[in-house]
Backbone bond lengths (Angstrom), bond angles and torsions (degrees), N, CA, C in turn:
res aa  C-N    CA-C-N  psi(-1)  N-CA   C-N-CA  omega(-1)  CA-C   N-CA-C  phi
1 M - - - 1.526 - - 1.465 104.97 -
2 D 1.356 117.87 122.55 1.540 120.21 177.38 1.470 105.99 -111.51
3 K 1.438 111.22 116.63 1.535 114.43 -179.64 1.564 113.24 -95.93
4 Q 1.326 114.98 0.42 1.480 116.78 -175.30 1.631 106.62 -83.39
5 S 1.270 115.60 165.29 1.421 124.56 179.56 1.488 107.63 -65.75
6 G 1.224 118.44 146.56 1.471 125.18 178.80 1.591 111.55 -88.53
7 K 1.332 117.78 17.33 1.454 121.54 -178.31 1.540 109.69 -60.39
8 D 1.370 121.59 -29.64 1.528 122.12 172.75 1.521 105.37 -147.02
9 F 1.288 113.44 -174.23 1.428 120.91 179.64 1.485 114.12 -107.81
10 D 1.304 115.67 18.47 1.490 120.97 175.68 1.474 109.63 -89.40
11 R 1.355 121.62 56.91 1.421 123.80 -176.18 1.657 106.83 -119.94
12 P 1.312 115.39 127.75 1.419 119.36 -175.00 1.510 113.26 -55.03
13 Q 1.318 121.93 -40.53 1.543 121.79 179.43 1.422 111.96 -67.84
14 Y 1.404 115.71 -37.25 1.499 120.40 176.92 1.558 110.98 -63.84
15 K 1.286 116.55 -46.38 1.500 122.90 179.30 1.571 109.36 -57.95
16 R 1.358 109.98 -44.43 1.517 114.57 -179.95 1.498 110.46 -65.14
17 L 1.245 125.95 -39.44 1.353 133.71 174.12 1.471 114.70 -57.24
18 V 1.409 119.47 -46.21 1.464 126.32 179.63 1.581 104.64 -67.43
19 K 1.258 118.98 -41.35 1.515 119.45 173.36 1.424 119.83 -49.02
20 K 1.338 109.09 -48.10 1.443 121.01 -178.22 1.534 117.79 -76.18
21 L 1.415 116.90 -29.23 1.446 120.81 179.34 1.625 113.16 -56.92
22 R 1.222 117.77 137.61 1.303 123.63 176.02 1.572 113.34 -131.32
23 A 1.244 116.73 158.46 1.524 120.90 -178.51 1.521 108.76 -55.32
24 G 1.348 114.29 128.80 1.403 125.02 179.26 1.552 111.84 98.28
25 D 1.347 119.96 -10.67 1.368 127.43 -175.46 1.662 107.88 -72.69
26 L 1.256 119.13 152.95 1.485 121.24 -177.56 1.555 107.74 -117.71
27 L 1.266 118.00 121.00 1.522 123.17 175.76 1.427 114.14 -104.82
28 Y 1.312 119.74 114.38 1.412 125.47 177.27 1.518 106.98 -89.41
29 I 1.386 109.50 135.99 1.400 121.54 171.74 1.477 112.33 -133.76
30 L 1.372 111.63 136.55 1.524 115.59 -172.19 1.489 111.77 -65.16
31 S 1.313 115.07 -49.38 1.374 119.82 176.08 1.657 106.22 -152.29
32 I 1.300 114.17 154.22 1.349 120.89 -179.17 1.527 120.14 -53.16
33 D 1.310 117.82 -29.30 1.356 121.26 174.57 1.460 118.63 -74.32
34 R 1.396 115.91 -17.03 1.395 127.09 165.30 1.442 113.21 -65.63
35 L 1.380 118.63 -36.43 1.382 119.68 173.62 1.553 113.67 -69.48
36 G 1.244 119.15 -43.61 1.475 122.04 176.72 1.478 112.77 -175.07
37 R 1.272 115.42 168.11 1.510 118.38 -176.21 1.560 110.40 -127.07
38 N 1.267 119.27 22.79 1.401 122.55 179.18 1.624 106.87 -125.01
39 Y 1.262 113.78 119.93 1.451 122.21 -170.02 1.508 111.44 -50.19
40 K 1.320 116.68 -56.89 1.415 122.00 -175.74 1.544 110.26 -62.50
41 E 1.365 115.58 -49.71 1.446 115.51 -172.03 1.660 108.15 -69.49
42 I 1.317 118.29 -24.37 1.541 116.06 179.58 1.542 105.44 -67.41
43 Q 1.386 113.60 -41.90 1.504 121.04 -175.06 1.658 102.54 -65.55
44 D 1.144 121.47 -45.79 1.397 126.32 -177.61 1.484 112.58 -62.82
45 Q 1.340 118.10 -50.32 1.482 121.37 179.50 1.592 110.33 -69.30
46 W 1.263 118.09 -35.88 1.584 120.97 172.33 1.510 108.40 -55.62
47 R 1.424 119.58 -45.66 1.334 118.77 -178.11 1.591 113.74 -68.52
48 V 1.354 117.68 -39.29 1.378 125.70 178.51 1.595 108.18 -57.60
49 L 1.297 112.14 -54.98 1.450 120.04 179.94 1.503 118.43 -59.53
50 T 1.297 115.46 -38.60 1.532 119.45 -173.33 1.513 109.28 -94.46
51 K 1.339 116.75 -43.32 1.419 119.32 -175.95 1.488 116.11 -90.38
52 E 1.341 120.33 -48.38 1.434 123.32 -179.48 1.502 114.21 -79.95
53 V 1.259 118.58 -43.73 1.504 124.75 174.75 1.619 108.47 -74.98
54 G 1.353 116.97 -45.02 1.359 118.62 -175.10 1.615 113.62 91.62
55 A 1.316 115.46 11.39 1.401 116.03 177.77 1.445 113.12 -82.48
56 D 1.375 120.03 163.45 1.407 122.50 170.79 1.445 110.42 -101.41
57 I 1.324 119.38 153.14 1.373 124.37 174.70 1.498 116.67 -129.27
58 C 1.373 118.08 135.25 1.402 126.18 -175.43 1.484 103.97 -122.25
59 V 1.422 115.03 118.47 1.373 122.49 177.31 1.580 104.76 -93.63
60 L 1.215 125.55 111.26 1.431 129.97 -170.53 1.498 116.73 -61.61
61 D 1.344 117.54 -35.22 1.482 118.86 -174.97 1.623 106.44 -98.22
62 M 1.319 121.13 5.24 1.355 123.65 -178.56 1.592 109.09 -137.95
63 P 1.353 120.59 83.00 1.503 117.71 -168.25 1.510 112.07 -65.41
64 L 1.382 119.99 -11.05 1.453 121.01 -179.69 1.599 107.39 -75.51
65 L 1.322 116.72 -21.55 1.443 123.48 177.00 1.601 109.20 -90.46
66 D 1.195 114.96 61.30 1.494 117.82 177.88 1.611 103.35 -127.61
67 T 1.414 119.85 110.62 1.448 116.51 -173.18 1.612 107.31 -78.03
68 R 1.313 118.84 -8.47 1.455 117.57 178.77 1.562 111.17 -67.31
69 N 1.274 112.84 -31.71 1.532 119.17 -177.57 1.518 110.51 -102.48
70 G 1.288 116.52 150.80 1.371 123.43 176.53 1.546 117.23 64.11
71 K 1.269 118.17 50.51 1.451 123.13 -176.29 1.451 109.16 -78.08
72 D 1.329 122.67 -1.71 1.495 121.53 179.67 1.544 106.80 -83.07
73 L 1.288 113.03 -179.54 1.481 117.49 -171.60 1.556 112.87 -61.62
74 M 1.299 115.88 -41.05 1.524 122.74 177.47 1.406 112.58 -59.11
75 G 1.449 117.48 -49.29 1.383 121.26 179.72 1.451 120.60 -66.45
76 T 1.293 113.65 -28.25 1.471 126.42 172.96 1.397 108.41 -67.94
77 F 1.453 117.67 -52.29 1.452 123.68 -176.00 1.508 105.62 -57.86
78 I 1.269 120.46 -49.41 1.570 123.47 -178.38 1.445 110.07 -60.41
79 A 1.331 119.03 -44.21 1.527 118.94 -179.01 1.522 109.94 -62.73
80 D 1.357 115.95 -43.92 1.452 118.11 -174.97 1.597 110.36 -67.70
81 L 1.326 114.31 -34.97 1.401 117.64 178.26 1.533 112.89 -66.96
82 V 1.344 114.46 -44.24 1.496 118.81 178.42 1.632 108.00 -65.72
83 L 1.280 117.49 -44.33 1.413 122.75 177.23 1.601 109.03 -54.45
84 Q 1.258 122.15 -50.60 1.423 125.95 176.47 1.565 114.04 -53.27
85 I 1.240 113.69 -46.19 1.578 122.26 178.81 1.493 108.34 -60.50
86 L 1.431 109.72 -55.10 1.465 110.62 -173.03 1.481 112.73 -71.68
87 S 1.323 125.22 -33.20 1.453 127.73 169.21 1.563 111.80 -52.53
88 F 1.384 113.87 -45.67 1.526 120.31 -179.09 1.582 104.94 -64.06
89 V 1.260 117.51 -44.68 1.499 120.54 -176.00 1.481 110.95 -63.82
90 A 1.415 117.57 -45.17 1.483 124.84 172.09 1.508 110.01 -52.85
91 Q 1.325 117.73 -54.86 1.510 118.85 -176.35 1.510 109.47 -59.19
92 N 1.314 110.85 -54.17 1.594 115.19 175.64 1.417 120.59 -44.69
93 E 1.551 112.04 -41.96 1.450 116.57 178.10 1.435 111.87 -63.90
94 R 1.274 119.25 -45.01 1.506 128.53 -177.69 1.490 107.42 -56.49
95 E 1.350 114.16 -48.65 1.570 112.86 177.54 1.489 116.57 -60.94
96 N 1.376 113.78 -44.19 1.434 120.93 176.07 1.527 110.74 -57.15
97 I 1.240 117.89 -49.11 1.576 122.35 175.14 1.505 108.68 -46.56
98 R 1.333 116.64 -55.39 1.404 121.53 -176.53 1.586 114.54 -58.68
99 K 1.384 112.10 -35.50 1.429 119.32 -179.66 1.521 106.87 -68.15
100 R 1.325 115.32 -42.04 1.541 118.31 -175.62 1.467 110.30 -73.28
101 Q 1.332 119.12 -27.19 1.439 119.77 -175.82 1.548 109.46 -80.71
102 A 1.370 120.02 -36.35 1.490 123.50 -178.15 1.429 112.25 -48.60
103 P 1.253 129.07 -54.74 1.409 128.54 179.45 1.516 111.78 -58.19
104 G 1.323 121.93 -41.22 1.460 128.36 -172.70 1.602 102.32 -69.29
105 I 1.321 121.73 -43.44 1.403 127.17 -177.93 1.583 109.42 -62.93
106 A 1.327 110.98 -46.45 1.553 117.06 -177.54 1.535 109.22 -64.54
107 A 1.318 116.07 -40.55 1.458 119.69 177.73 1.481 114.46 -62.69
108 A 1.377 112.61 -45.02 1.432 116.50 178.33 1.495 113.40 -66.24
109 K 1.372 119.11 -36.68 1.455 121.71 175.28 1.674 110.32 -62.51
110 A 1.383 110.18 -43.80 1.520 116.48 175.09 1.579 112.98 -56.74
111 R 1.302 119.35 -36.34 1.428 124.86 173.63 1.506 114.65 -73.90
112 G 1.357 116.52 -3.82 1.510 121.03 179.74 1.506 110.24 84.75
113 V 1.285 125.01 20.86 1.405 125.15 172.65 1.522 115.19 -68.71
114 R 1.201 126.90 124.17 1.414 126.57 -172.13 1.533 103.80 -98.41
115 F 1.289 122.55 130.63 1.415 133.06 175.61 1.493 111.73 -94.21
116 G 1.409 117.75 146.17 1.430 120.65 178.07 1.413 112.41 95.85
117 R 1.312 116.72 179.55 1.325 126.62 -175.59 1.545 107.44 -70.68
118 P 1.314 116.14 140.93 1.567 116.33 174.80 1.529 110.89 -69.43
119 P 1.305 114.58 141.00 1.488 117.26 178.73 1.531 111.86 -62.47
120 R 1.246 119.20 142.53 1.368 126.25 170.17 1.421 113.71 -66.96
121 P 1.376 119.48 145.82 1.519 121.68 -179.27 1.508 107.86 -68.87
122 L 1.262 114.15 148.60 1.505 124.99 175.39 1.465 109.22 -60.29
123 P 1.298 124.93 137.64 1.525 119.35 179.48 1.588 105.18 -73.49
124 P 1.266 112.66 155.22 1.545 121.45 -176.11 1.431 113.28 -54.31
125 N 1.377 118.57 -33.46 1.469 112.13 177.82 1.576 115.50 -96.15
126 Y 1.369 113.14 22.37 1.489 114.19 174.25 1.432 119.64 -61.25
127 Q 1.165 120.43 -44.32 1.522 128.80 -178.71 1.471 114.28 -59.03
128 G 1.438 110.98 -42.85 1.463 115.41 178.85 1.525 110.66 -71.16
129 A 1.290 120.34 -42.04 1.443 123.11 174.99 1.477 111.96 -61.84
130 Y 1.350 118.44 -43.94 1.440 125.58 173.78 1.575 110.44 -45.36
131 L 1.387 106.08 -64.01 1.462 114.33 -169.97 1.550 107.20 -58.91
132 R 1.290 123.13 -46.66 1.439 126.90 177.83 1.581 113.31 -56.92
133 W 1.373 111.44 -38.90 1.531 111.33 173.69 1.454 112.42 -73.64
134 K 1.249 118.57 -30.33 1.461 123.74 -174.97 1.643 104.71 -68.80
135 K 1.348 117.18 -43.14 1.411 122.25 179.22 1.470 115.75 -75.35
136 G 1.340 113.83 -6.08 1.576 120.77 178.44 1.487 111.82 78.21
137 V 1.299 115.67 24.20 1.507 120.36 173.44 1.502 111.45 -77.09
138 I 1.324 116.62 -37.89 1.436 121.14 177.75 1.578 109.34 -132.72
139 A 1.343 113.41 157.13 1.435 120.75 -178.01 1.667 105.68 -73.96
140 S 1.346 109.09 163.91 1.494 110.21 176.66 1.588 111.50 -68.51
141 T 1.279 114.78 -29.33 1.569 116.50 -177.79 1.503 100.65 -72.17
142 A 1.192 128.84 -36.57 1.486 120.99 -178.87 1.490 109.66 -71.46
143 A 1.357 118.15 -40.83 1.432 122.05 179.72 1.507 109.86 -56.06
144 A 1.386 110.78 -48.58 1.658 114.66 -178.18 1.565 105.83 -63.82
145 R 1.300 120.96 -45.12 1.380 119.48 179.26 1.567 116.58 -57.04
146 E 1.295 111.06 -43.71 1.434 120.42 174.70 1.592 113.15 -57.89
147 C 1.329 116.24 -34.67 1.468 124.73 -176.68 1.460 109.17 -88.24
148 G 1.487 115.92 -11.34 1.449 116.06 179.59 1.497 110.75 74.08
149 M 1.320 123.85 35.09 1.336 119.79 -179.85 1.636 101.92 -140.35
150 P 1.440 111.99 159.74 1.491 116.48 178.58 1.577 107.07 -69.18
151 L 1.422 106.15 154.93 1.511 111.65 -175.80 1.532 110.91 -61.19
152 S 1.257 124.85 -29.66 1.469 125.29 -179.01 1.440 108.83 -72.30
153 T 1.374 118.66 -35.56 1.482 117.55 176.18 1.536 112.77 -69.89
154 F 1.434 116.21 -40.07 1.381 119.84 173.37 1.542 112.73 -54.66
155 R 1.202 113.40 -48.48 1.578 116.14 -179.02 1.521 108.49 -65.05
156 Y 1.328 122.33 -41.91 1.466 124.28 177.88 1.442 109.63 -60.30
157 R 1.372 118.83 -55.85 1.436 121.97 179.08 1.567 113.70 -58.71
158 S 1.322 119.64 -33.20 1.371 120.35 174.04 1.446 115.16 -67.28
159 K 1.316 118.74 -41.30 1.381 117.43 168.98 1.431 123.51 -55.59
160 R 1.421 110.62 -41.49 1.606 120.20 178.87 1.583 101.67 -68.10
161 F 1.335 120.70 -43.87 1.518 123.17 -178.34 1.471 107.51 -56.89
162 E 1.293 122.07 -41.21 1.501 120.71 -177.32 1.462 108.30 -73.14
163 E 1.268 116.21 -38.02 1.650 119.71 179.17 1.491 109.19 -59.58
164 A 1.338 118.18 -40.94 1.380 125.36 -170.87 1.592 106.69 -72.37
165 K 1.418 120.43 -30.08 1.381 121.72 -176.55 1.453 108.79 -76.90
166 R 1.427 122.84 -24.82 1.474 119.95 -176.01 1.467 108.14 -77.84
167 P 1.417 115.83 149.57 1.431 124.41 -173.08 1.485 107.95 -78.79
């Protein structure tokens, strides 16, 4: 079960699946956009799975895309044609979703909506460690360790702390 977006094929569960597939295996896919949403990559992966690996694919919501049936020239032609059309539709839908999302995201940011995980509060001893680090009494690694945070986080929070102090 792959729970990541089908925007590309750089998905750990998908890569694991491809490694396990063998000739004669049958891969069920709910719909072609669950496989991927990039026209060229869907075509490439379909070829890899069916030709190189030798597995069969059955797309549940599109019976014409079942490589177990119609292995003759006409069946292959029809399946390839349907695959191209559905791949195009999947990529086009992804692009349309992104276009519809962009104005909403911009409007939310303009209203001051903050995206992402909320920042963790600074530890109570942060300001003391920060001031000692700033005066050169302790190194940044020691200050970070004292605050119980990674060095990169300490540096990032120090930069934000300094920006907040400026008028």
